[in-house]
C-alpha positions in Angstrom: -20.2 1.5 45.2 -17.2 3.8 45.8 -16.7 7.2 44.2 -14.0 5.8 41.8 -16.2 3.0 40.4 -18.7 5.0 38.4 -19.8 4.2 34.9 -17.2 6.6 33.4 -13.8 5.4 32.4 -10.5 7.2 32.9 -11.1 9.4 29.8 -14.3 10.7 31.2 -16.6 9.0 28.7 -19.4 6.8 29.7 -19.1 3.1 29.0 -21.0 2.1 25.8 -20.9 5.6 24.4 -19.8 5.6 20.8 -17.9 8.2 18.9 -20.1 9.8 16.3 -17.2 10.4 13.9 -15.9 6.8 14.0 -17.9 5.7 11.0 -16.6 8.6 8.9 -13.0 7.7 9.9 -13.5 4.3 8.3 -14.9 5.8 5.2 -12.1 8.3 4.9 -9.5 5.7 5.6 -11.0 3.5 2.9 -10.9 6.3 0.4 -7.3 7.1 1.2 -6.2 3.5 0.8 -8.1 3.3 -2.5 -6.4 6.5 -3.7 -3.0 5.0 -2.9 -3.5 1.4 -4.0 -5.8 1.5 -7.0 -3.2 3.1 -9.3 -0.8 0.3 -8.4 -3.5 -2.3 -9.2 -4.1 -0.7 -12.6 -0.4 -0.8 -13.4 -0.3 -4.5 -12.5 -3.3 -5.2 -14.7 -1.8 -3.3 -17.6 1.5 -5.0 -17.2 -0.1 -8.1 -18.7 -1.5 -6.3 -21.7 0.2 -7.2 -25.0 -0.3 -3.7 -26.5 1.0 -1.8 -23.5 -1.3 1.0 -22.3 -4.4 1.1 -24.3 -8.1 1.2 -23.8 -9.9 -0.5 -20.9 -10.3 -3.4 -20.4 -7.0 -4.8 -21.4 -7.1 -7.4 -24.2 -4.6 -10.1 -25.3 -3.1 -10.8 -21.9 0.5 -12.0 -21.9 3.5 -12.2 -19.7 5.9 -11.3 -22.5 6.8 -8.0 -20.9 8.1 -9.8 -17.9 10.2 -12.0 -20.1 11.8 -8.9 -21.6 12.3 -7.5 -18.1 14.1 -10.5 -16.8 16.4 -10.7 -19.9 17.5 -7.1 -19.7 21.0 -6.8 -18.3 20.8 -3.1 -17.6 17.8 -3.6 -15.3 19.5 -6.3 -13.3 22.6 -4.0 -12.9 20.3 -1.3 -11.6 18.6 -3.7 -9.2 22.0 -4.8 -7.9 23.1 -1.2 -7.4 19.9 -0.5 -5.5 20.4 -3.5 -3.3 24.0 -2.3 -2.5 22.8 1.1 -1.6 20.0 -0.3 0.6 22.4 -2.6 2.4 24.8 0.2 3.0 22.0 2.5 4.3 20.9 -0.2 6.7 24.5 -0.8 7.9 25.1 3.0 8.4 21.8 3.4 10.3 22.6 0.6 12.7 26.0 2.0 13.7 
């Protein structure tokens, strides 16, 4: 066996050694993702509630709010303006 082929890798750690903080990193990452995405999930659930925001759990589920959304001309005008700005920003950033 040569001097370079020991059981330690290039970072100086032994093969098979585990990082004691690796488990906590997964727990912390899971909590951060939950903090970021659970409010979005709650909004999606309440978007189907007939009464709007009320008590939990939502009752009388309906898609009527989405019908109102798709029929509102002001919202579609805003979406179009946002798309124009996004396309312009992409075009400017590429040149």
